[in-house]
C-alpha positions as CSV (number, residue, x, y, z in Angstrom):
1,M,0.0,0.0,0.0
2,P,1.4,3.4,-0.9
3,L,2.4,5.6,2.0
4,I,-0.1,8.3,1.2
5,D,-2.9,5.8,1.5
6,K,-1.9,5.2,5.1
7,L,-2.2,8.9,6.1
8,L,-4.8,10.4,8.3
9,I,-5.6,14.0,7.3
10,R,-7.1,16.1,10.1
11,D,-7.3,19.6,11.5
12,G,-4.4,20.7,13.6
13,I,-5.0,21.2,17.4
14,E,-3.1,22.9,20.2
15,S,-1.7,19.7,21.6
16,D,0.1,19.1,18.3
17,L,2.6,21.8,19.1
18,H,5.4,19.5,20.4
19,Q,5.3,17.4,17.2
20,I,5.1,20.5,15.0
21,S,8.2,21.9,16.8
22,D,10.1,18.7,16.1
23,L,9.0,18.6,12.5
24,C,10.2,22.2,11.9
25,K,13.5,22.0,13.9
26,N,15.7,22.1,10.8
27,I,13.6,24.4,8.6
28,W,15.0,27.9,7.9
29,D,18.1,26.8,9.8
30,G,16.2,26.2,12.9
31,H,14.3,29.5,12.8
32,D,11.0,28.4,11.4
33,F,8.2,30.7,12.7
34,L,5.5,28.1,12.6
35,P,5.8,26.7,16.2
36,S,5.7,30.3,17.5
37,V,2.3,31.0,15.9
38,W,0.7,27.6,16.2
39,N,-1.3,28.0,19.4
40,N,-2.0,31.7,18.8
41,W,-3.5,31.1,15.4
42,I,-5.6,28.2,16.6
43,E,-6.9,30.1,19.7
44,N,-7.8,33.1,17.6
45,D,-9.3,31.1,14.7
46,V,-6.7,32.5,12.2
47,G,-7.2,30.3,9.2
48,S,-6.9,26.6,9.4
49,F,-4.1,24.1,10.1
50,V,-4.2,20.7,8.5
51,V,-1.9,17.9,9.5
52,A,-0.9,14.6,7.9
53,E,-0.5,11.8,10.5
54,L,1.1,8.4,10.1
55,K,0.7,6.0,13.0
56,N,0.1,8.9,15.4
57,Q,3.1,10.8,14.1
58,I,2.6,14.1,12.3
59,I,4.7,14.0,9.2
60,G,3.2,16.9,7.2
61,V,1.3,20.2,7.8
62,Y,0.0,23.2,6.0
63,H,-2.0,26.4,6.9
64,S,-4.6,28.1,4.8
65,Y,-6.3,31.5,5.1
66,I,-9.3,32.9,3.2
67,L,-9.9,36.5,2.4
68,G,-12.8,37.3,0.1
69,S,-12.6,35.0,-2.9
70,D,-8.9,34.4,-2.4
71,S,-7.0,31.7,-0.4
72,W,-3.5,31.8,0.9
73,L,-1.4,28.7,1.4
74,E,1.5,28.7,3.9
75,T,3.8,26.6,6.1
76,L,3.6,23.5,3.9
77,R,6.0,21.2,5.7
78,V,7.0,17.6,5.4
79,N,9.1,15.6,7.8
80,E,12.6,15.2,6.3
81,S,12.4,11.4,6.6
82,Y,9.3,11.2,4.5
83,R,10.1,13.6,1.6
84,R,10.0,12.6,-2.1
85,Q,7.1,10.2,-1.4
86,G,4.3,12.3,-2.7
87,I,3.2,13.8,0.6
88,A,3.7,17.4,-0.4
89,K,1.6,16.8,-3.5
90,Y,-1.0,15.0,-1.5
91,L,-1.3,18.0,1.0
92,L,-1.4,20.4,-1.9
93,D,-4.3,18.5,-3.5
94,D,-6.1,18.5,-0.2
95,Y,-5.6,22.3,0.1
96,L,-6.9,22.9,-3.4
97,E,-10.0,20.7,-2.8
98,R,-10.8,22.6,0.5
99,S,-10.3,25.9,-1.3
100,R,-12.7,24.9,-4.0
101,Y,-15.2,23.9,-1.3
102,L,-14.9,27.3,0.2
103,E,-15.5,28.8,-3.2
104,A,-12.1,30.4,-3.5
105,R,-11.3,31.6,-7.0
106,N,-7.6,32.2,-6.7
107,V,-5.0,30.6,-4.5
108,R,-1.5,32.0,-3.7
109,L,1.7,31.3,-1.8
110,V,5.2,32.6,-1.4
111,T,8.5,30.8,-1.3
112,S,12.2,31.5,-1.6
113,T,13.5,31.7,-5.2
114,K,16.2,29.3,-4.0
115,N,13.6,26.6,-3.0
116,T,13.7,24.9,-6.4
117,A,11.8,21.8,-5.1
118,S,8.9,24.0,-3.9
119,R,8.8,26.0,-7.1
120,T,8.8,22.9,-9.2
121,L,6.0,21.3,-7.1
122,F,3.7,24.3,-7.6
123,T,4.5,25.2,-11.2
124,S,3.9,21.6,-12.2
125,N,0.5,21.8,-10.5
126,G,-0.9,24.8,-12.3
127,F,0.7,27.7,-10.5
128,D,2.3,30.6,-12.2
129,E,5.1,32.8,-10.8
130,I,3.6,36.2,-10.8
131,L,5.6,38.5,-8.5
132,Y,9.3,38.6,-7.4
133,S,10.1,40.4,-4.2
134,Q,13.1,41.1,-1.9
135,Y,13.0,40.8,1.9
136,C,14.7,43.8,3.5
137,S,15.1,44.4,7.2
138,L,16.7,46.8,9.7
139,D,17.2,46.5,13.4
140,G,15.3,49.4,15.0
141,K,18.4,50.5,16.9
142,Y,20.0,51.4,13.6
143,I,17.4,53.9,12.5
144,K,19.1,57.1,11.5
145,S,18.3,60.1,13.7
146,A,17.2,63.2,11.7
147,S,18.9,66.5,12.6
148,D,16.2,68.7,11.1
149,P,13.3,66.4,10.4
150,M,10.0,67.1,8.6
151,E,6.8,67.1,10.6
152,F,4.6,64.1,10.4
153,Y,1.4,62.9,11.9
154,I,-0.1,59.5,12.5
155,I,-3.5,58.2,11.4
156,D,-4.8,55.1,13.2
157,D,-8.5,55.3,12.5
158,S,-9.4,52.4,10.3
159,D,-12.0,54.2,8.3
160,E,-9.7,57.1,7.6
161,I,-6.9,54.7,6.6
162,Y,-9.2,52.9,4.3
163,S,-10.2,56.2,2.6
164,I,-6.6,57.3,2.2
165,M,-5.5,53.9,0.8
166,K,-8.4,53.6,-1.6
167,N,-7.8,57.1,-3.0
168,S,-4.0,56.8,-3.1
169,L,-1.8,56.2,-6.1
170,I,-1.2,52.6,-5.3
171,K,-0.6,50.9,-8.6
172,E,0.2,47.4,-7.3
173,D,-2.0,44.5,-8.3
174,L,-1.1,42.7,-5.0
175,I,-0.1,44.1,-1.6
176,P,1.1,42.2,1.4
177,L,-0.8,41.9,4.6
178,W,2.1,40.6,6.7
179,W,3.4,37.6,4.6
180,R,0.3,37.1,2.6
181,W,-0.3,38.9,-0.7
182,W,-3.8,39.9,-1.7
183,P,-5.4,41.8,-4.6
184,T,-5.6,45.5,-4.1
185,N,-9.4,45.7,-3.7
186,S,-11.9,46.9,-1.1
187,I,-11.8,43.7,0.9
188,T,-8.0,43.8,1.2
189,L,-7.8,47.5,2.0
190,S,-10.5,47.1,4.7
191,E,-8.5,44.3,6.3
192,F,-5.3,46.2,5.9
193,S,-6.8,49.3,7.6
194,K,-7.7,47.3,10.7
195,N,-4.2,46.2,11.2
196,A,-2.0,49.2,10.3
197,F,-1.4,52.9,11.0
198,L,-0.1,55.5,8.6
199,I,2.7,58.0,9.0
200,I,2.1,61.1,6.7
201,P,4.4,64.1,6.1
202,K,2.5,67.3,6.7
203,L,4.1,69.0,3.7
204,K,3.4,66.1,1.3
205,P,0.1,64.4,2.4
206,S,0.1,62.3,-0.8
207,S,3.0,60.3,0.6
208,F,2.7,57.9,3.4
209,I,4.2,54.9,5.2
210,A,1.8,52.2,6.2
211,V,3.0,50.3,9.3
212,Q,1.7,46.9,10.1
213,P,2.8,45.6,13.6
214,S,3.4,41.9,13.3
215,K,1.8,41.2,16.6
216,N,-1.5,42.0,14.9
217,F,-0.9,38.8,12.9
218,G,0.2,36.7,16.0
219,Y,3.9,36.9,15.5
220,K,6.5,38.9,17.5
221,N,6.6,42.7,17.8
222,D,8.3,43.5,14.4
223,Y,7.0,46.2,12.1
224,Q,6.3,45.7,8.4
225,I,6.2,48.8,6.3
226,L,4.9,49.8,2.9
227,F,5.4,53.2,1.5
228,F,4.3,55.3,-1.5
229,E,5.4,58.5,-3.2
230,M,8.5,59.0,-1.0
231,S,12.1,60.1,-1.5
232,T,14.9,58.7,0.5
233,N,15.1,61.9,2.7
234,I,11.4,61.8,3.5
235,F,11.6,58.1,4.2
236,D,14.6,58.6,6.6
237,D,12.7,61.4,8.4
238,A,9.6,59.2,8.7
239,M,11.7,56.4,10.3
240,S,13.2,58.8,12.8
241,F,9.7,60.0,13.6
242,L,8.5,56.4,14.1
243,Q,11.4,55.7,16.5
244,N,10.6,58.8,18.5
245,H,6.9,57.8,18.5
246,D,7.7,54.3,19.8
247,P,11.2,54.1,21.4
248,S,10.6,50.3,22.0
249,I,11.2,49.9,18.2
250,A,14.9,49.9,19.0
251,L,14.4,46.4,20.4
252,N,12.6,45.1,17.3
253,K,13.0,44.7,13.6
254,I,11.5,46.7,10.7
255,F,11.0,44.9,7.5
256,S,9.6,45.4,4.0
257,I,9.1,43.2,1.0
258,P,9.1,45.4,-2.1
259,K,9.2,44.2,-5.7
260,V,12.7,43.6,-7.2
261,N,14.1,46.4,-9.3
262,S,11.6,48.9,-7.7
263,Q,12.2,52.4,-6.4
264,Q,11.1,51.2,-2.9
265,L,13.9,48.7,-2.9
266,N,16.5,51.3,-3.8
267,I,15.2,53.6,-1.1
268,L,15.5,50.9,1.5
269,G,19.0,50.1,0.5
270,E,20.0,53.8,0.7
271,S,18.5,53.9,4.2
272,G,20.5,51.0,5.6
273,F,18.1,48.1,5.2
274,K,19.8,44.8,4.6
275,Q,18.6,42.6,1.7
276,S,18.4,38.9,2.3
277,T,15.8,36.4,1.0
278,N,14.6,36.7,-2.6
279,L,11.0,35.6,-2.8
280,V,8.5,34.6,-5.5
281,V,4.7,34.7,-5.2
282,L,2.8,32.0,-7.1
283,E,-0.8,32.0,-8.1
284,R,-3.4,29.6,-9.5
285,T,-6.9,30.3,-10.6
286,L,-9.3,27.5,-9.6
287,N,-11.9,25.9,-11.7
288,S,-15.3,25.2,-10.1
289,T,-14.8,21.5,-10.4
């Protein structure tokens, strides 16, 4: 009997955490975020975890999240001892079937461009690579202090944020809410507005930095930023303003995931952000059957 025919597929539960931690111990050089969000996401009903179990041992897992008519796949993991036996494909098929049942029209995920096995799995199963991004980060303690900064103000009212975002010059087809990319539509902007605040220069209100605290997504206290219509000087002043607004940021990390070869990526580099992982977002449109 093939191995996959022996698998039990079920929802993940809090008591699975120990096995999940063991499954992830060598992923991302031992820094996999999955164990740290496991119980939080289950307790707060953030999407759904699905595990593959063999004789009471969890050997595979994935998480899915629905927003509007789109579904996001993440944390697809398979125990090292059971790889290359069709388990990842089996879990992917299970995810696609569940997404169809929930009437999702598009499914997406992100992976490292270096993860050739993952890219091959998805592209051979109907996914297209649609966006290439670069992860950039800066420890808060290295934010540059501005000697003569511009004046800024903060907007944290979700309705006002939604209005500004909707009427802004955002030209991106997809924007990230944390590590999940969604179409730039009213549903996404509404969700974004509930989990972010804006930093706006008084002399150039058409520019803004959108700040998403990672704790709003159940993970650490980092800050994710998106910014629009900004020069490097305005961006540096805005970062200095953010540091003065929240001194605790010196203990945390600021990160952004702009498109490759973009102006945003150049500004981040000029402002001291370090580039690390190259990422690719993949997408598949689902048929109704």
